[in-house]
C-alpha positions as CSV (number, residue, x, y, z in Angstrom):
1,M,35.7,-4.5,-88.4
2,K,33.5,-3.2,-91.2
3,K,35.4,-1.1,-93.7
4,T,34.0,2.2,-95.0
5,F,36.5,2.5,-97.8
6,L,35.5,0.3,-100.7
7,Y,38.4,-1.8,-102.0
8,I,39.4,-0.8,-105.5
9,V,37.6,-2.9,-108.1
10,F,39.7,-3.8,-111.0
11,L,37.6,-3.6,-114.2
12,I,39.7,-5.4,-116.8
13,V,39.2,-4.4,-120.4
14,F,40.0,-7.4,-122.4
15,G,42.9,-6.9,-124.7
16,S,43.9,-3.7,-126.4
17,G,41.7,-4.3,-129.4
18,N,42.4,-2.8,-132.8
19,C,39.8,-0.3,-134.0
20,D,40.5,-1.1,-137.7
21,T,40.0,-4.8,-137.1
22,Y,36.7,-4.1,-135.3
23,A,35.5,-1.9,-138.1
24,Q,36.4,-4.5,-140.8
25,E,34.6,-7.2,-138.9
26,F,31.4,-5.3,-138.3
27,F,31.4,-2.6,-141.0
28,P,33.1,-4.3,-144.0
29,V,33.8,-2.1,-147.0
30,L,31.8,-3.5,-149.9
31,K,33.9,-4.4,-153.0
32,P,32.7,-3.7,-156.5
33,D,32.4,-7.3,-157.3
34,A,30.6,-8.3,-154.1
35,S,27.7,-10.7,-154.5
36,S,24.1,-9.7,-154.1
37,S,23.8,-11.9,-150.9
38,N,26.9,-10.2,-149.4
39,Q,25.5,-6.8,-150.2
40,D,22.2,-7.8,-148.5
41,Y,24.1,-9.1,-145.5
42,Y,26.2,-6.0,-145.1
43,F,23.3,-3.7,-145.6
44,A,21.1,-5.6,-143.0
45,F,24.0,-5.7,-140.5
46,T,24.8,-2.0,-140.9
47,E,21.1,-1.1,-140.4
48,A,20.8,-3.5,-137.4
49,T,23.8,-1.9,-135.8
50,R,22.4,1.6,-136.3
51,Y,19.2,0.5,-134.6
52,F,21.2,-1.1,-131.8
53,M,23.2,2.1,-131.2
54,T,20.0,4.2,-131.0
55,G,18.3,1.8,-128.6
56,N,15.8,0.3,-131.0
57,Y,16.4,-3.3,-130.0
58,V,13.3,-4.8,-131.6
59,Q,14.3,-3.7,-135.1
60,A,18.0,-4.6,-134.4
61,V,17.1,-8.2,-133.4
62,T,14.9,-8.6,-136.5
63,L,17.7,-7.4,-138.8
64,Y,20.4,-9.4,-137.1
65,N,18.3,-12.5,-137.4
66,E,17.9,-11.6,-141.1
67,C,21.7,-11.5,-141.3
68,L,21.9,-15.1,-140.0
69,R,19.3,-16.2,-142.5
70,I,21.5,-14.8,-145.3
71,K,24.8,-16.0,-143.8
72,S,24.4,-18.6,-141.1
73,T,28.2,-19.1,-140.7
74,S,28.8,-15.5,-139.5
75,G,29.5,-15.0,-135.8
76,A,29.1,-11.2,-135.8
77,P,25.2,-11.2,-135.6
78,H,25.3,-13.7,-132.7
79,Y,27.8,-11.5,-130.9
80,Q,25.6,-8.4,-131.4
81,L,22.5,-10.4,-130.4
82,S,24.2,-11.5,-127.2
83,R,24.9,-7.8,-126.4
84,I,21.3,-6.8,-127.0
85,F,19.9,-9.6,-124.8
86,L,22.5,-8.9,-122.1
87,N,21.3,-5.2,-122.0
88,A,17.7,-6.4,-121.8
89,G,18.5,-8.6,-118.8
90,N,18.0,-11.9,-120.7
91,N,21.2,-13.6,-119.7
92,L,20.2,-17.0,-120.9
93,L,19.7,-15.9,-124.5
94,A,22.8,-13.7,-124.3
95,L,24.8,-16.7,-123.2
96,E,23.4,-18.8,-126.0
97,H,24.3,-16.3,-128.8
98,A,27.7,-15.6,-127.2
99,K,28.5,-19.4,-127.3
100,R,27.4,-19.6,-131.0
101,A,29.6,-16.7,-131.9
102,V,32.7,-18.3,-130.3
103,A,31.8,-21.7,-131.9
104,L,31.9,-20.0,-135.3
105,D,35.2,-18.2,-134.7
106,K,37.3,-19.5,-131.8
107,T,40.1,-17.0,-132.4
108,N,38.0,-13.8,-132.3
109,K,38.9,-11.9,-129.2
110,W,35.7,-9.8,-129.2
111,Y,33.6,-12.9,-129.1
112,L,35.7,-14.6,-126.4
113,Q,35.6,-11.4,-124.3
114,G,31.8,-11.2,-124.6
115,L,31.4,-14.8,-123.6
116,A,33.8,-14.4,-120.6
117,N,31.8,-11.3,-119.4
118,I,28.5,-13.2,-119.5
119,F,30.0,-16.2,-117.7
120,Q,31.2,-13.8,-115.0
121,L,27.7,-12.1,-114.7
122,A,26.1,-15.6,-114.5
123,D,28.5,-16.4,-111.6
124,K,30.1,-19.2,-113.7
125,K,33.6,-18.2,-112.7
126,D,35.2,-21.6,-113.7
127,S,33.9,-21.2,-117.2
128,A,35.0,-17.6,-117.4
129,V,38.6,-18.7,-116.4
130,V,38.6,-21.2,-119.3
131,I,37.6,-18.5,-121.8
132,V,40.1,-15.9,-120.5
133,K,42.8,-18.5,-120.7
134,Q,41.8,-19.0,-124.4
135,L,42.3,-15.2,-124.8
136,L,45.7,-15.5,-123.1
137,S,46.8,-18.2,-125.6
138,I,46.0,-15.7,-128.4
139,D,47.6,-12.7,-126.8
140,K,50.3,-14.0,-124.5
141,D,51.7,-10.5,-123.6
142,N,48.5,-9.0,-122.4
143,P,48.7,-8.5,-118.6
144,A,45.0,-7.6,-118.4
145,Y,44.1,-11.2,-119.0
146,L,46.5,-12.3,-116.3
147,M,44.9,-9.8,-113.9
148,N,41.4,-11.0,-114.8
149,I,42.3,-14.7,-114.2
150,A,43.8,-13.7,-110.8
151,G,40.6,-11.9,-109.9
152,L,38.4,-14.9,-111.0
153,Y,40.5,-17.3,-108.9
154,Q,40.2,-14.9,-105.9
155,E,36.4,-15.0,-106.3
156,L,36.6,-18.8,-106.5
157,G,38.6,-18.9,-103.2
158,R,41.6,-20.3,-105.0
159,M,44.0,-17.8,-103.4
160,D,47.3,-19.6,-104.3
161,S,46.3,-19.7,-108.0
162,S,45.4,-16.0,-107.8
163,L,48.7,-15.0,-106.3
164,K,50.5,-17.1,-109.0
165,Y,48.9,-15.1,-111.8
166,L,49.7,-11.8,-110.0
167,D,53.3,-12.9,-110.0
168,L,53.1,-13.4,-113.8
169,V,51.6,-9.9,-114.2
170,E,54.6,-8.4,-112.3
171,K,57.0,-10.3,-114.5
172,R,55.4,-8.5,-117.5
173,I,55.0,-5.0,-116.1
174,G,57.1,-4.8,-112.9
175,K,55.9,-3.6,-109.5
176,S,52.6,-1.8,-109.6
177,K,50.1,-0.3,-107.2
178,E,47.2,-2.2,-108.7
179,V,48.9,-5.6,-108.3
180,S,49.9,-4.8,-104.7
181,L,46.4,-3.8,-103.8
182,K,45.0,-7.0,-105.3
183,R,47.6,-8.9,-103.2
184,Y,46.5,-6.9,-100.1
185,Q,42.8,-8.0,-100.7
186,I,43.8,-11.7,-101.0
187,Y,46.0,-11.6,-97.9
188,E,43.2,-10.0,-96.0
189,E,40.8,-12.7,-97.0
190,M,43.4,-15.3,-96.0
191,N,43.8,-13.4,-92.6
192,L,47.6,-13.0,-93.3
193,K,47.7,-9.6,-91.7
194,G,51.5,-9.2,-91.9
195,K,51.6,-9.9,-95.6
196,A,48.5,-7.8,-96.2
197,L,50.1,-4.8,-94.5
198,G,53.4,-5.4,-96.5
199,S,51.4,-5.3,-99.8
200,L,49.5,-2.2,-98.7
201,N,52.7,-0.4,-97.8
202,L,54.3,-1.3,-101.1
203,S,51.3,0.1,-102.9
204,Y,51.6,3.3,-100.9
205,S,55.3,3.6,-101.6
206,L,54.5,3.4,-105.4
207,D,52.1,6.3,-105.1
208,T,52.1,8.3,-101.9
209,T,49.6,10.8,-103.4
210,D,46.7,8.3,-103.7
211,Y,44.3,9.2,-100.9
212,I,42.4,5.9,-101.3
213,V,45.5,3.9,-100.4
214,S,46.2,6.2,-97.4
215,G,42.6,5.6,-96.3
216,M,43.0,1.9,-96.6
217,L,46.1,2.1,-94.4
218,A,44.2,4.2,-91.9
219,E,41.4,1.7,-91.7
220,F,43.9,-1.3,-91.5
221,Y,45.5,0.3,-88.4
222,R,42.0,1.3,-87.1
223,S,40.8,-2.3,-87.3
224,A,44.1,-3.5,-85.6
225,S,43.5,-1.0,-82.8
226,Q,46.8,0.8,-83.6
227,T,45.4,4.3,-82.9
228,D,48.5,6.3,-83.4
229,S,49.2,4.8,-86.8
230,A,45.6,5.2,-87.9
231,I,45.7,8.9,-86.9
232,K,48.9,9.3,-88.9
233,Y,47.2,8.2,-92.1
234,Y,43.8,9.9,-91.4
235,R,45.7,13.2,-91.2
236,K,47.0,12.6,-94.7
237,I,43.5,12.5,-96.1
238,Y,41.4,14.7,-93.7
239,P,40.7,17.5,-94.1
240,E,42.4,17.7,-97.5
241,Y,40.0,15.2,-99.1
242,K,36.9,16.0,-96.9
243,S,34.8,16.6,-100.0
244,E,35.2,12.9,-100.7
245,P,32.4,11.6,-98.4
246,M,33.9,8.2,-97.8
247,V,36.9,9.9,-96.3
248,S,34.7,11.9,-93.9
249,Y,32.5,8.9,-93.0
250,S,35.5,6.8,-92.2
251,Y,37.2,9.5,-90.1
252,A,34.0,10.2,-88.2
253,E,33.5,6.5,-87.4
254,F,37.1,6.4,-86.2
255,L,36.4,9.3,-83.9
256,L,33.2,7.7,-82.6
257,E,35.1,4.5,-81.8
258,L,37.5,6.7,-79.8
259,G,34.6,8.2,-77.9
260,D,35.2,11.7,-79.5
261,T,31.5,12.4,-80.2
262,V,31.9,16.1,-80.5
263,N,34.5,16.1,-83.3
264,A,32.8,13.2,-85.1
265,R,29.5,15.2,-85.1
266,D,31.4,18.2,-86.5
267,V,32.9,16.2,-89.3
268,L,29.6,14.7,-90.3
269,L,27.8,18.1,-90.1
270,E,30.4,19.6,-92.4
271,T,29.8,16.8,-94.8
272,M,26.1,17.3,-94.8
273,R,26.6,21.0,-95.5
274,D,29.2,20.6,-98.2
275,D,27.7,21.7,-101.6
276,E,30.4,19.8,-103.5
277,I,29.0,16.5,-102.2
278,S,25.9,15.2,-104.0
279,I,22.7,14.2,-102.1
280,L,23.2,10.6,-103.2
281,R,26.6,10.4,-101.6
282,K,25.3,12.0,-98.4
283,S,22.4,9.5,-98.4
284,E,24.9,6.6,-98.4
285,Y,25.7,7.5,-94.8
286,F,22.1,7.1,-93.6
287,L,21.3,4.1,-95.8
288,N,24.3,2.3,-94.3
289,L,23.0,2.9,-90.8
290,V,19.5,1.6,-91.6
291,Q,21.0,-1.7,-92.8
292,D,23.9,-2.2,-90.4
293,N,23.2,-2.6,-86.7
294,V,26.8,-2.2,-85.6
295,Q,27.1,1.1,-87.5
296,Y,23.7,2.3,-86.3
297,E,24.7,1.8,-82.6
298,L,28.1,3.5,-83.2
299,N,26.5,6.5,-84.8
300,R,23.5,6.8,-82.6
301,P,24.9,9.6,-80.3
302,V,25.1,12.0,-83.3
303,L,22.4,10.6,-85.5
304,D,19.5,13.0,-84.6
305,T,21.6,16.1,-85.1
306,I,23.1,14.9,-88.4
307,A,19.7,13.7,-89.8
308,I,18.0,17.1,-89.0
309,T,20.8,19.0,-90.7
310,Y,20.6,16.7,-93.7
311,L,16.9,17.4,-94.0
312,K,17.3,21.1,-93.7
313,E,19.7,21.1,-96.6
314,Y,17.1,19.4,-98.8
315,P,13.7,20.2,-97.3
316,N,11.7,19.5,-100.5
317,D,13.7,16.7,-102.0
318,I,11.8,13.4,-102.0
319,R,15.0,11.3,-101.7
320,A,16.1,13.3,-98.6
321,L,12.6,13.1,-97.1
322,S,12.5,9.3,-97.7
323,V,15.9,8.7,-96.2
324,Y,15.0,10.8,-93.2
325,S,11.8,8.8,-92.6
326,D,13.8,5.6,-92.9
327,I,16.1,6.8,-90.1
328,Q,13.1,7.8,-87.9
329,I,11.5,4.4,-88.4
330,R,14.8,2.8,-87.5
331,Q,14.8,4.8,-84.3
332,R,11.1,4.0,-83.7
333,N,10.2,7.7,-83.9
334,Y,7.0,6.9,-85.7
335,K,5.4,10.3,-85.2
336,K,8.3,12.1,-86.8
337,A,8.4,9.5,-89.6
338,T,4.7,9.9,-90.2
339,A,4.9,13.7,-90.7
340,V,7.7,13.3,-93.3
341,L,6.0,10.4,-95.1
342,I,2.8,12.5,-95.5
343,R,4.9,15.2,-97.2
344,V,6.5,12.6,-99.5
345,Y,3.2,11.0,-100.4
346,E,1.6,14.4,-101.1
347,L,4.6,15.4,-103.3
348,D,4.4,12.1,-105.3
349,K,1.1,10.1,-105.1
350,R,2.8,7.5,-107.3
351,N,5.3,6.7,-104.6
352,Y,4.0,3.3,-103.4
353,L,6.8,2.7,-101.0
354,A,6.1,6.0,-99.2
355,L,2.4,5.0,-98.9
356,E,3.2,1.6,-97.5
357,Q,5.6,3.1,-94.9
358,L,3.0,5.7,-94.0
359,L,0.3,3.2,-93.5
360,Y,2.7,1.1,-91.4
361,T,3.7,4.0,-89.1
362,L,0.1,5.1,-88.7
363,N,-1.0,1.6,-87.9
364,I,1.7,1.0,-85.3
365,Q,0.5,4.2,-83.6
366,G,-3.1,2.9,-83.6
367,K,-4.4,5.7,-85.7
368,S,-7.1,3.8,-87.5
369,D,-8.9,6.9,-88.8
370,S,-5.7,8.1,-90.6
371,V,-4.9,4.6,-91.9
372,L,-8.4,4.5,-93.4
373,L,-8.0,8.0,-94.9
374,F,-4.7,7.3,-96.7
375,S,-5.5,3.7,-97.6
376,E,-8.7,4.8,-99.3
377,D,-6.7,7.3,-101.3
378,G,-4.1,4.7,-102.0
379,L,-6.7,2.2,-103.4
380,K,-7.5,4.8,-106.1
381,G,-4.0,4.6,-107.6
382,F,-2.7,1.1,-106.4
383,T,-5.6,-1.2,-107.3
384,D,-3.4,-4.3,-107.3
385,R,-1.4,-3.8,-104.1
386,P,-2.6,-6.3,-101.5
387,L,-1.0,-4.4,-98.5
388,V,-3.2,-1.4,-99.2
389,Y,-6.3,-3.6,-99.0
390,L,-5.0,-5.2,-95.8
391,F,-4.4,-1.9,-94.1
392,N,-7.7,-0.6,-95.2
393,G,-9.5,-3.8,-94.0
394,S,-7.7,-3.7,-90.7
395,A,-8.7,0.0,-90.1
396,K,-12.3,-0.8,-90.9
397,N,-12.3,-3.8,-88.6
398,D,-10.8,-1.6,-85.8
399,L,-13.5,1.0,-86.4
400,K,-16.2,-1.7,-86.2
401,R,-17.2,-1.4,-89.9
402,Y,-17.0,-5.1,-90.2
403,N,-19.0,-5.7,-93.4
404,E,-16.9,-3.0,-95.2
405,A,-13.8,-4.7,-93.9
406,L,-14.9,-8.1,-95.3
407,D,-15.6,-6.6,-98.7
408,V,-12.2,-4.9,-99.0
409,L,-10.3,-7.9,-97.6
410,N,-12.0,-10.3,-100.0
411,R,-11.2,-8.0,-102.9
412,G,-7.6,-7.6,-101.9
413,L,-7.1,-11.4,-101.4
414,R,-7.3,-11.8,-105.2
415,F,-3.9,-10.1,-105.5
416,V,-2.1,-11.9,-102.8
417,T,0.7,-14.3,-103.9
418,D,2.9,-14.3,-100.8
419,S,1.9,-17.0,-98.3
420,A,2.7,-15.1,-95.2
421,L,0.6,-12.1,-96.4
422,K,-2.3,-14.5,-97.2
423,V,-2.2,-15.7,-93.6
424,Q,-2.7,-12.1,-92.4
425,F,-5.6,-11.7,-94.7
426,Y,-7.3,-14.9,-93.5
427,S,-6.7,-13.9,-89.9
428,L,-8.4,-10.5,-90.4
429,L,-11.2,-12.1,-92.3
430,A,-11.7,-14.6,-89.4
431,D,-11.9,-11.7,-86.9
432,S,-14.3,-9.7,-89.0
433,Y,-16.6,-12.7,-89.7
434,R,-16.6,-13.4,-85.9
435,N,-17.6,-9.8,-85.2
436,I,-20.7,-10.1,-87.3
437,G,-21.6,-13.6,-86.0
438,E,-20.6,-15.5,-89.1
439,F,-18.8,-18.1,-87.0
440,A,-18.7,-20.9,-89.6
441,K,-16.9,-18.5,-92.1
442,S,-14.7,-17.3,-89.3
443,D,-13.6,-20.8,-88.5
444,E,-13.1,-21.5,-92.2
445,A,-10.8,-18.5,-92.5
446,F,-8.7,-19.7,-89.5
447,E,-8.5,-23.2,-91.0
448,K,-7.2,-21.8,-94.3
449,A,-4.6,-19.7,-92.5
450,L,-3.4,-22.8,-90.6
451,R,-3.2,-24.9,-93.7
452,I,-0.7,-22.4,-95.0
453,D,1.1,-21.9,-91.7
454,P,0.3,-24.9,-89.4
455,V,2.7,-23.7,-86.7
456,N,1.5,-20.1,-86.4
457,I,0.8,-19.7,-82.7
458,V,-0.8,-16.3,-83.0
459,I,-3.5,-17.8,-85.3
460,K,-3.9,-20.8,-83.0
461,N,-4.3,-18.6,-79.9
462,N,-6.9,-16.4,-81.5
463,Y,-8.8,-19.4,-83.0
464,A,-8.7,-21.3,-79.6
465,Y,-9.9,-18.2,-77.7
466,Y,-12.8,-17.5,-80.0
467,L,-14.0,-21.1,-79.8
468,S,-13.8,-20.8,-75.9
469,V,-15.9,-17.7,-75.9
470,R,-18.5,-19.6,-77.9
471,G,-18.1,-22.7,-75.7
472,E,-17.6,-24.8,-78.8
473,R,-15.0,-27.6,-79.7
474,L,-13.3,-27.0,-76.4
475,K,-11.0,-30.1,-76.5
476,F,-9.8,-28.9,-79.9
477,A,-9.3,-25.4,-78.6
478,L,-7.4,-26.7,-75.6
479,K,-5.1,-28.7,-77.8
480,M,-4.2,-25.6,-79.9
481,S,-3.8,-23.4,-76.9
482,R,-1.5,-25.9,-75.2
483,Q,0.8,-25.7,-78.3
484,T,1.0,-21.9,-77.9
485,I,2.1,-22.0,-74.2
486,K,4.6,-24.8,-75.0
487,E,6.2,-22.4,-77.5
488,E,6.0,-19.3,-75.3
489,P,5.4,-20.3,-71.7
490,R,5.8,-16.8,-70.4
491,N,3.3,-15.1,-72.7
492,A,0.4,-13.7,-70.6
493,T,-2.0,-13.7,-73.5
494,Y,-1.5,-17.3,-74.3
495,L,-1.6,-18.4,-70.7
496,D,-4.9,-16.5,-70.2
497,T,-6.5,-18.2,-73.2
498,Y,-5.5,-21.6,-71.8
499,A,-6.9,-20.7,-68.4
500,W,-10.2,-19.5,-70.0
501,I,-10.6,-22.7,-72.0
502,L,-10.1,-24.7,-68.8
503,F,-12.6,-22.4,-67.0
504,K,-15.2,-23.1,-69.8
505,M,-14.6,-26.8,-69.4
506,N,-15.3,-26.4,-65.6
507,R,-11.7,-27.4,-64.7
508,I,-11.4,-24.7,-62.2
509,S,-8.2,-25.9,-60.4
510,G,-6.3,-25.8,-63.7
511,A,-7.9,-22.4,-64.6
512,K,-6.6,-20.9,-61.4
513,K,-3.1,-22.2,-62.0
514,Y,-2.8,-20.7,-65.4
515,I,-4.5,-17.4,-64.7
516,D,-2.1,-16.9,-61.8
517,L,0.8,-17.6,-64.3
518,A,-0.7,-15.1,-66.8
519,L,-1.0,-12.5,-64.0
520,S,2.6,-13.0,-62.9
521,H,3.9,-12.4,-66.4
522,S,2.5,-8.8,-66.7
523,G,-1.1,-9.9,-67.3
524,D,-2.1,-7.8,-64.3
525,Q,-1.8,-4.8,-66.6
526,N,-4.4,-6.2,-69.1
527,S,-8.1,-5.5,-68.3
528,E,-9.3,-8.6,-70.1
529,I,-7.0,-10.9,-68.2
530,L,-8.0,-9.2,-64.9
531,L,-11.7,-9.7,-65.7
532,H,-11.0,-13.4,-66.5
533,A,-9.1,-13.7,-63.1
534,G,-12.1,-12.1,-61.3
535,E,-14.5,-14.6,-63.0
536,I,-12.3,-17.6,-62.3
537,F,-11.8,-16.8,-58.6
538,L,-15.5,-16.0,-58.2
539,K,-16.4,-19.4,-59.6
540,A,-13.8,-20.9,-57.2
541,R,-15.5,-19.0,-54.4
542,I,-12.3,-17.2,-53.5
543,Y,-14.1,-13.9,-53.1
544,D,-11.3,-11.8,-51.8
545,K,-9.2,-12.5,-54.9
546,A,-12.1,-12.1,-57.2
547,L,-12.9,-8.7,-55.6
548,F,-9.3,-7.6,-55.9
549,Y,-9.0,-8.3,-59.6
550,Y,-12.4,-6.8,-60.5
551,K,-11.4,-3.6,-58.6
552,K,-8.1,-3.5,-60.5
553,A,-9.9,-4.1,-63.8
554,I,-12.3,-1.2,-63.5
555,L,-9.3,1.2,-63.3
556,L,-8.6,0.2,-66.9
557,L,-12.2,-0.1,-68.2
558,Q,-14.8,2.3,-69.7
559,G,-18.4,2.2,-70.7
560,N,-20.5,-1.0,-70.4
561,E,-17.5,-3.2,-69.5
562,K,-16.8,-0.9,-66.5
563,K,-20.5,-1.0,-65.4
564,E,-20.6,-4.8,-65.6
565,A,-17.4,-5.1,-63.5
566,E,-18.9,-2.7,-60.9
567,N,-22.1,-4.9,-60.8
568,K,-19.9,-8.0,-60.1
569,I,-18.1,-6.1,-57.3
570,R,-21.5,-5.2,-55.7
571,A,-22.7,-8.8,-56.0
572,I,-19.6,-10.2,-54.4
573,M,-19.7,-7.7,-51.5
574,M,-23.3,-8.8,-50.8
575,K,-22.2,-12.4,-50.3
């Protein structure tokens, strides 16, 4: 069972730290007889720290390095440099400087704490344990270090060691809610439900006013299908804490699981209308549904109503509009999503994600004119985004503006780094080159696509079919087509391609077999497959079947294709 309440995360502040000690380390008071080099060092360090505090990291790094030039045995500049590089996201340099700081002073708690933090961020939990144990050897009475070691062992999956350190914490400070909750998490991971519940109940008994613990108990009983007990604890937190959205979301999900759609909807509607709850917290509900299929299916009965209410509360907020469009796309309501995405893009032309989603929803609806309109506008602001070029080229190809499609696709190809996306570019290029009769370039584009993705059956089917239409390299085309029907033996399009290649090779018996298979797998709803069937059975002199499929095809055809099919029908009827 997925839990809505987030377990309490224990953020351990290493040690108690003495402010005076910290000040003496980093802001030493200059003595009258201080040497010139010491004065230069302290001045540079003070200035560097001032720059660091104001966010001017470049100047701070320069001055801290100057400190190291003056006094290479000082750990303080290394410690500060590690903090700067950590803030800048350069974990490797941060780790290097943190290690140097500790090497220069192995008893400095600040340096050790900094190194332990970086090890944790780098997912080097074993190394972090070693450093925190060094801290514990310096400050044996600090329960925060014991708690941190317990947490690290939990993340490493060493549950027995984690529980051992939790016991040591309790010996120092006695029974506590925090330790009991940590034990609860561990027992849950170990699937020891009885012990988990015992720890959770102990935590509750130590603080009956904590709504988070009550919520965790409610969800524990909910996951155990103990409805009466779950209701007991939900009543302790709802409606008293209804302005805490995680309470409302959890309670609504519980009601939905019970089949109480009406009350669940009312709880969620009240949450969406609650002015005390921020838009970000309300958005969490929808974002969770987009990413979690189980939650999506559970909430589906109330989703439309809740989403509309949410949007009415924030009709001009880009975040709300974006979240609403995500929900509509998740529900495949592409028309609704498109209308909202147009508003988002018009409000913020720099919003690339909105443009990409808009082009996707328009494309999936077959609105080539609109895809062309918005992709042309997008190319003005997003000149290095390959997907905009791809959508633009696809629309131009659909609208039979083949030379323009080739131009934009070749320009966009320069920005493609993703292999899968490059395959799509080559596929469209192959189609556009074919449409203007540049068959050698079309084949070359197909070959490039298959070098990147040699098992792509869509590319193989299209390549094989185009070769069959031209009557060229039919053995090679048949081999590719055979691979597609081996992968998807019930795919009418692939079966039709295989049948048509056999027809072009004058292997009529095989062509009849595979066109029948294509027709039996919904191919009788496709005008092209019906025309191929008519042609194959006409060649086989099975005139009644040929007539039947031509007549069925003209119901789906227009223009010249329809006239050609009607001519075929008249010719057959004269035989």
